[in-house]
C-alpha positions as CSV (number, residue, x, y, z in Angstrom):
1,M,108.1,91.5,116.7
2,V,104.7,92.9,117.4
3,A,103.7,96.1,115.5
4,N,101.5,97.4,118.3
5,K,101.2,95.8,121.7
6,K,97.9,97.7,122.4
7,G,94.8,96.2,121.1
8,P,94.2,93.7,118.2
9,R,96.2,93.8,115.0
10,I,94.3,93.9,111.8
11,S,95.9,92.7,108.5
12,V,94.3,93.0,105.2
13,A,95.6,91.3,102.0
14,I,95.1,93.2,98.9
15,F,95.8,92.3,95.3
16,L,96.1,95.1,92.8
17,N,97.3,95.8,89.4
18,P,99.0,99.3,89.4
19,S,98.5,99.7,85.7
20,H,94.8,99.6,86.1
21,Q,94.4,101.3,89.5
22,G,97.3,103.8,89.5
23,D,95.2,106.8,90.4
24,R,92.9,105.1,92.9
25,P,93.6,106.3,96.5
26,Y,94.6,103.9,99.2
27,G,94.4,104.7,102.8
28,P,93.1,103.6,106.2
29,I,89.7,102.0,106.6
30,K,87.4,105.0,107.6
31,Q,85.2,102.8,109.9
32,L,88.3,101.9,112.0
33,L,89.3,105.5,112.6
34,S,88.4,107.6,115.6
35,E,89.8,110.3,117.9
36,E,91.5,107.5,119.9
37,N,92.7,105.7,116.7
38,P,93.6,108.4,114.2
39,P,95.3,107.7,110.8
40,I,99.1,107.5,110.8
41,Y,99.7,107.7,107.0
42,Q,98.1,109.8,104.4
43,T,96.0,108.4,101.6
44,V,98.2,107.8,98.5
45,S,97.8,106.4,95.0
46,V,99.8,103.5,93.8
47,K,101.1,105.8,91.1
48,D,102.4,108.4,93.6
49,Y,103.9,105.6,95.9
50,I,105.8,104.0,93.0
51,A,106.9,107.4,91.7
52,Y,108.4,108.3,95.1
53,F,109.9,104.8,95.4
54,Y,111.8,105.3,92.1
55,T,112.8,108.9,93.0
56,K,114.2,107.9,96.4
57,G,116.0,104.8,95.3
58,L,117.2,102.0,97.4
59,T,118.8,103.5,100.5
60,G,117.9,100.8,103.0
61,E,115.3,103.0,104.7
62,S,111.6,102.5,104.4
63,I,109.7,105.0,102.2
64,L,106.7,104.8,104.4
65,S,107.9,107.6,106.6
66,H,107.5,109.9,103.6
67,F,103.8,109.2,103.6
68,M,103.4,109.5,107.4
69,L,101.1,112.4,108.4
70,P,103.1,115.5,109.7
71,H,101.5,115.5,113.2
72,V,102.4,111.8,113.7
73,K,106.1,112.5,112.6
74,E,106.3,115.4,115.1
75,Q,104.8,113.2,117.9
76,R,107.3,110.5,117.2
77,K,110.2,113.0,117.2
78,L,109.1,114.3,120.6
79,K,109.0,110.7,122.1
80,N,112.5,110.0,121.0
């Protein structure tokens, strides 16, 4: 399965220790963003990501949609 059939795919491996970087924000690489390639997800800290993960629990659904930017969610609803 290909995530996006348009253009190259970029993967970045990161190693982090949430206990030391819990408040550090993580988000898209600013240099890769443009009008044609806007961000899809909001910047989020590990602390907030984990807090939402434990609040939501294991439902079988990805929690990433919670962090998707509102205009992207709306666009995806309109396409479906």
